[in-house]
C-alpha positions in Angstrom: 256.2 42.8 -57.8 253.1 42.8 -55.3 254.2 44.7 -51.5 255.1 41.6 -48.7 252.7 41.5 -46.6 253.5 41.7 -42.6 253.2 38.6 -40.9 252.5 38.7 -36.7 256.2 38.4 -36.4 257.2 41.4 -38.0 254.8 43.5 -36.7 256.4 45.5 -34.1 254.3 44.8 -29.8 254.3 47.0 -26.8 255.4 45.5 -23.5 255.2 47.4 -19.8 259.2 46.5 -18.5 257.6 46.7 -14.7 254.6 44.3 -14.8 254.9 42.7 -18.6 251.7 43.4 -19.6 251.4 43.4 -23.9 249.7 44.9 -26.5 249.6 45.9 -29.9 250.1 49.4 -30.2 252.0 52.0 -27.6 250.5 53.2 -24.5 251.6 56.0 -22.3 250.4 55.0 -19.5 250.1 51.1 -18.6 246.9 50.2 -17.8 248.0 47.1 -15.7 250.1 49.0 -13.7 248.8 52.3 -13.6 252.6 53.2 -14.7 253.5 56.2 -16.5 256.3 55.8 -20.0 257.1 52.3 -19.2 255.8 50.7 -22.2 258.2 49.7 -24.7 258.3 48.5 -28.4 259.9 44.9 -28.5 260.0 42.1 -31.8 256.8 39.9 -31.4 257.5 36.4 -30.1 256.8 33.8 -33.4 254.1 31.5 -32.7 255.2 28.0 -31.1 253.8 25.3 -29.3 255.3 23.9 -26.2 254.8 19.9 -26.0 254.8 17.8 -22.8 257.6 17.2 -21.5 259.3 14.7 -18.7 258.6 15.9 -14.9 261.1 16.7 -12.8 259.4 15.3 -10.3 256.1 13.8 -9.6 252.4 15.2 -8.3 251.3 12.9 -4.7 248.8 13.7 -2.9 249.7 17.0 -0.7 249.1 14.9 2.6 252.2 12.9 2.0 253.9 15.8 1.4 257.2 17.0 4.0 256.3 20.1 5.4 259.6 19.7 7.8 261.6 21.5 4.8 259.7 24.4 5.2 260.1 24.9 9.1 261.9 28.4 10.5 265.0 28.7 11.9 265.3 31.1 14.0 267.4 34.3 12.8 269.0 35.0 16.7 266.3 38.7 17.1 263.5 37.4 18.6 261.4 40.8 16.9 262.7 40.6 13.5 261.3 36.7 14.5 258.2 38.0 14.7 257.5 39.6 11.7 258.4 36.9 9.9 256.1 34.1 11.6 258.5 32.2 13.4 261.9 32.8 11.5 263.7 32.3 7.6 262.3 29.2 5.9 265.0 27.8 4.1 265.1 29.1 1.0 262.7 31.5 1.7 263.6 35.4 0.1 263.1 37.9 2.0 263.5 41.6 0.8 264.3 44.5 3.5 263.5 47.8 1.9 263.6 51.2 4.1 265.5 54.9 3.8 268.7 55.5 3.9 269.9 55.5 7.2 267.6 54.1 8.9 269.3 51.0 9.9 268.6 48.5 7.3 272.7 47.1 6.7 273.0 47.5 11.1 270.4 45.3 11.6 270.9 42.8 9.1 274.9 42.7 10.2 273.5 41.5 13.7 270.8 39.2 12.5 274.3 37.7 10.2 276.1 37.2 13.0 273.7 35.8 15.4 272.6 33.0 12.8 276.2 31.9 11.5 277.0 28.7 13.3 279.0 25.6 12.7 276.7 24.2 10.8 274.9 27.2 9.1 277.5 29.0 7.9 276.3 32.7 6.8 277.6 35.2 3.4 277.2 38.7 3.8 278.0 40.8 0.3 278.1 44.3 0.4 277.4 46.5 -2.9 277.7 49.9 -1.4 281.0 49.5 0.6 284.1 48.2 1.4 284.7 45.5 3.8 287.0 47.1 5.8 283.9 49.2 6.0 281.9 46.8 7.2 284.4 45.2 10.1 284.4 48.6 11.6 280.6 48.8 12.0 281.4 45.0 13.0 283.3 45.7 15.5 281.1 48.7 16.9 278.0 46.0 16.6 280.1 43.2 18.1 278.9 40.9 15.3 282.1 38.9 15.0 281.7 35.4 13.8 284.4 32.9 12.8 281.6 31.2 10.9 280.2 34.9 9.2 282.1 35.4 5.7 282.3 38.7 4.5 283.0 39.6 0.7 282.6 43.3 -1.7 281.1 42.3 -5.1 279.0 44.1 -7.4 279.5 41.5 -10.6 276.4 39.0 -9.7 278.9 36.3 -11.3 281.4 37.0 -8.9 278.4 36.9 -6.0 277.2 33.3 -7.4 280.8 32.1 -7.4 280.8 32.9 -3.6 278.4 30.8 -3.2 279.6 28.1 -4.9 282.9 28.5 -2.4 281.4 29.3 1.1 277.9 27.0 0.6 276.2 29.6 3.3 273.1 28.6 4.9 271.4 32.4 5.1 272.7 35.1 2.4 272.7 38.5 2.9 272.6 40.7 -0.1 272.9 44.7 0.4 272.2 45.9 -1.9 270.0 44.3 -4.8 270.5 47.6 -6.7 274.1 47.7 -6.5 274.9 44.6 -8.7 274.9 43.9 -12.1 274.9 41.2 -14.5 277.7 41.7 -17.8 274.9 39.8 -19.6 272.6 42.4 -19.4 272.7 45.7 -21.2 272.2 48.7 -18.3 273.3 50.1 -15.4 273.2 48.4 -11.7 270.1 49.3 -10.7 268.1 49.4 -13.7 265.1 47.6 -14.5 266.0 45.1 -16.3 269.4 45.0 -14.0 267.4 44.6 -10.5 265.1 41.7 -12.4 268.3 39.8 -13.3 269.8 40.1 -10.6 267.3 39.2 -8.4 265.8 36.1 -10.3 269.3 34.5 -10.1 269.4 34.9 -6.7 265.8 33.1 -6.2 267.0 30.9 -8.3 269.8 30.1 -6.3 268.0 30.2 -3.2 265.8 27.9 -3.9 268.3 25.7 -6.0 270.5 25.5 -2.6 267.4 25.8 0.3 268.8 28.9 1.2 267.7 31.5 3.5 268.2 35.2 1.5 268.1 38.8 2.8 268.0 41.6 0.1 268.0 45.1 0.8 266.1 47.5 -1.4 266.3 50.9 -2.0 262.8 52.6 -1.6 261.5 56.0 -4.1 261.3 59.5 -2.7 257.3 58.6 -2.4 258.3 56.0 0.0 257.7 52.4 -2.8 260.1 50.2 -3.1 262.5 51.0 -5.9 262.8 48.8 -9.0 259.5 47.0 -11.0 257.0 45.9 -8.7 257.8 42.2 -10.4 260.4 41.9 -8.0 258.0 42.3 -4.7 256.1 39.8 -6.8 258.8 36.9 -6.4 259.7 37.7 -3.3 258.2 35.1 -0.3 258.3 38.7 2.4 258.5 41.7 1.8 259.5 44.1 5.3 259.6 48.2 5.4 262.0 49.3 7.9 260.2 52.4 9.3 261.6 55.2 11.4 262.5 58.6 12.0 266.0 59.6 11.8 266.1 61.7 14.8 264.3 59.4 17.2 265.3 56.1 18.3 262.8 53.8 17.2 262.7 51.6 14.6 259.9 49.4 13.2 259.9 46.7 11.1 256.5 45.9 9.4 255.0 42.7 6.8 253.7 43.9 3.7 254.1 40.4 2.4 254.8 36.8 3.8 254.1 33.5 3.0 255.3 31.8 5.7 252.9 33.5 8.4 250.7 37.1 8.8 251.5 40.6 7.2 249.7 41.6 11.1 252.8 42.0 13.4 255.7 44.4 14.1 259.1 44.4 15.0 260.1 47.1 17.4 263.6 48.7 17.6 266.0 50.9 19.1 268.8 51.9 17.4 271.5 53.5 19.4 275.5 54.4 19.2 276.2 50.3 19.6 274.0 49.2 17.4 270.6 48.2 17.2 268.4 46.3 20.0 264.7 44.7 20.2 262.1 45.9 22.0 260.2 43.6 23.9 258.0 46.2 25.7 258.5 49.6 23.4 255.7 51.6 25.6 258.2 53.0 28.2 260.2 55.2 24.7 256.8 56.9 24.2 255.7 58.0 27.8 256.8 60.6 30.0 256.9 60.2 33.9 256.0 62.6 35.7 255.0 63.5 39.7 251.8 65.7 39.0 249.6 65.9 35.7 250.6 68.6 33.4 247.6 70.5 31.3 247.8 69.5 27.8 248.9 66.3 27.5 247.0 62.6 27.2 247.7 59.0 27.1 246.4 56.4 24.4 246.9 53.0 23.6 247.7 52.6 19.7 248.1 49.0 17.6 250.6 48.6 15.6 249.5 45.1 13.7 248.0 43.0 17.1 250.7 44.9 19.5 249.3 47.2 21.6 251.3 50.7 22.8 250.9 52.9 25.2 252.4 57.0 23.8 251.5 60.0 25.0 249.8 63.0 23.3 250.7 66.8 24.3 249.2 70.3 22.9 250.3 73.6 23.8 247.7 76.7 23.1 249.0 80.5 23.1 247.8 83.7 21.9 248.7 84.0 18.2 251.2 87.4 17.2 249.7 86.2 13.3 246.2 87.4 12.0 246.5 83.4 10.9 247.4 81.3 13.8 249.7 78.0 13.0 248.7 74.9 13.5 252.4 72.2 13.6 251.8 68.7 14.1 254.6 66.1 14.5 254.0 62.6 14.7 249.8 63.3 13.8 247.9 63.7 11.1 247.3 67.3 10.6 244.0 66.7 8.9 243.0 64.4 12.2 244.2 67.7 14.2 242.0 70.1 12.1 239.0 67.9 12.5 239.4 67.6 16.6 240.0 71.4 16.6 236.5 71.6 14.5 234.9 69.1 16.9 235.8 70.9 20.0 234.7 74.1 18.6 231.1 73.0 17.5 230.1 70.0 19.7 232.5 71.0 22.7 231.8 74.4 22.4 235.2 75.6 23.2 235.6 78.6 21.5 239.2 79.8 22.7 241.4 77.2 20.2 240.2 79.6 16.6 242.5 82.7 17.6 245.7 80.6 19.1 248.3 79.2 17.9 248.3 75.4 18.5 251.1 73.1 19.0 250.9 69.0 18.7 253.3 66.2 19.4 253.7 62.8 20.4 256.3 61.6 22.3 259.4 59.3 21.5 259.1 59.3 17.6 255.8 57.4 17.5 253.2 58.1 14.7 250.0 58.0 15.4 247.3 57.7 12.7 244.5 55.6 13.3 241.4 56.9 14.6 241.6 55.5 18.0 243.8 58.1 18.6 241.1 61.0 18.2 239.9 61.1 22.2 243.0 61.4 23.5 243.8 64.5 21.0 240.8 66.3 21.6 241.3 65.9 25.3 244.4 66.7 25.2 243.7 70.1 22.9 240.8 71.1 25.4 243.0 70.6 28.2 245.5 73.0 26.9 242.9 74.9 26.3 241.7 75.3 29.7 244.8 75.1 31.5 243.8 71.8 33.5 245.2 68.8 33.8 243.7 65.5 32.9 243.3 62.6 36.0 246.1 60.8 36.9 246.9 57.6 35.2 243.9 58.4 32.7 244.3 56.8 29.0 241.9 57.6 26.3 240.4 56.1 22.9 237.9 56.0 20.8 237.1 57.4 17.4 235.6 61.0 17.6 233.2 61.3 14.6 232.3 65.1 13.6 229.0 65.1 15.2 230.6 64.4 18.2 230.0 60.9 19.1 232.5 58.7 20.1 232.6 55.7 18.2 233.7 52.1 19.0 237.6 50.7 17.8 239.2 47.0 17.2 241.3 45.3 19.9 239.7 47.8 23.1 240.0 44.8 25.5 244.0 44.3 24.4 244.6 48.2 24.8 243.2 47.7 27.9 245.2 44.9 29.1 248.0 46.8 28.5 247.2 50.0 30.0 246.4 48.2 33.6 250.0 46.0 32.6 251.7 49.4 32.9 249.9 50.5 35.6 247.1 52.9 34.7 243.5 52.7 36.8 241.2 54.8 35.0 240.2 54.6 31.0 237.7 56.3 28.8 236.3 54.4 26.4 233.2 54.1 23.9 230.1 52.3 24.8 230.0 48.6 25.5 233.8 48.0 25.8 233.9 44.3 26.1 235.6 42.3 29.4 237.4 44.5 31.5 240.4 43.6 33.5 239.7 43.2 37.5 240.7 46.9 39.3 240.4 49.5 36.5 237.9 51.6 37.0 236.2 52.6 32.7 234.5 55.6 32.2 231.8 55.0 29.0 231.3 58.0 27.4 228.9 58.1 24.0 230.1 61.8 22.6 232.8 64.3 23.0 230.7 66.0 25.7 230.1 63.6 28.0 234.7 63.3 27.5 235.5 67.0 28.4 233.6 66.4 32.3 236.6 64.7 33.2 238.2 68.3 32.5 237.6 70.8 35.9 233.7 71.9 35.1 234.4 75.6 36.1 237.9 75.8 33.6 237.0 74.0 30.5 234.2 76.1 30.3 235.5 79.6 30.6 235.9 80.5 27.5 232.5 80.7 26.1 231.1 80.7 22.2 230.5 84.7 21.4 226.9 84.0 21.4 226.5 83.0 24.2 228.3 86.6 25.4 226.0 88.6 23.6 222.9 86.7 25.3 
């Protein structure tokens, strides 16, 4: 008897559980999303043809579409509205991700209470805490409202039942990894469960015109846990950032179908809850009557928002053969680059054999190149033990050749510094329009910038080859 020939239905097929890419043979790494160990075998579906069916709504010219249905409604938290592009759009699904303890639940509970009203009910579903635990937090941050409903559920069917009973305008799901569907195999938080739960909540949001806030976990690398498909399905992705030991919290938009992604919301976390900071620059400054050696101010851009920040540096004689290099809030690689530029281009050799500590004030993280000039001046000021002039800010990128390069948004940075009372600034050449009453010194290289230090002090440690001459 002749052997039966394998048909397309009998042959195995493989699919990536992260992005859905399909292939006829197994691979260890998905070539589409570059994920390892996500390609699994599944039965190849039989070929079928889809016939045209009835349409639900007729296609109309785009100019006749009513855009009022996508009008944003304020959350009651201006800093969050800034990031969202004006507020929450009916039917929008927002994914809020961040590290444990950063303040996600506190912020969203505050949003749930401020969004609740007679016309707009809010449903807060918690899967990580009991209802009594959430009530204690609500009492602490004063997030009690008669139109805010609370439920502790981990079953998807029960969550959908609460939606039918409450009929909310806003749903807060804390978190999507704790809810599971009984129709899907696997533990809560698994890829299949997260995909099913998120898909069901997204469908419910679109059908009801209900805004939804989903809390998501992050991995050790800081990426959102679960399949990447989750980020593609939702309308907005927000990252909640901040050092657990600092008061500052930043909400940064990564994806936004209803607005821009270059806005950042600033919040302050304290015992009474979390509050928005319309003017957060005061957290990053240390007000002194007299300038101190080793400190320099700069203006950084978080999205489109300028923030004045302070860079501090300290140098001491090293007691070990390999001097220490410690940073906090600054990139170690950029600090090392500034040390090399100061030694080679600025002719300062006192830094090579000393322990060097550099940090920012208030927990802010400076990663953009515009802070290079402030870092270099703070290090040079600490090495020479001579303070920079009072009310001075430094803005500019420093190259390996010692040149000071132009950066984006110089005019906005200068306007923010002038608003806070700073009268002098070091900037690259051709800065554009300067605020009236502000004195700006254009510098072409690091040598020009070092001239703001007392001439006799920042050169008191000459290089070894100059000593031999």
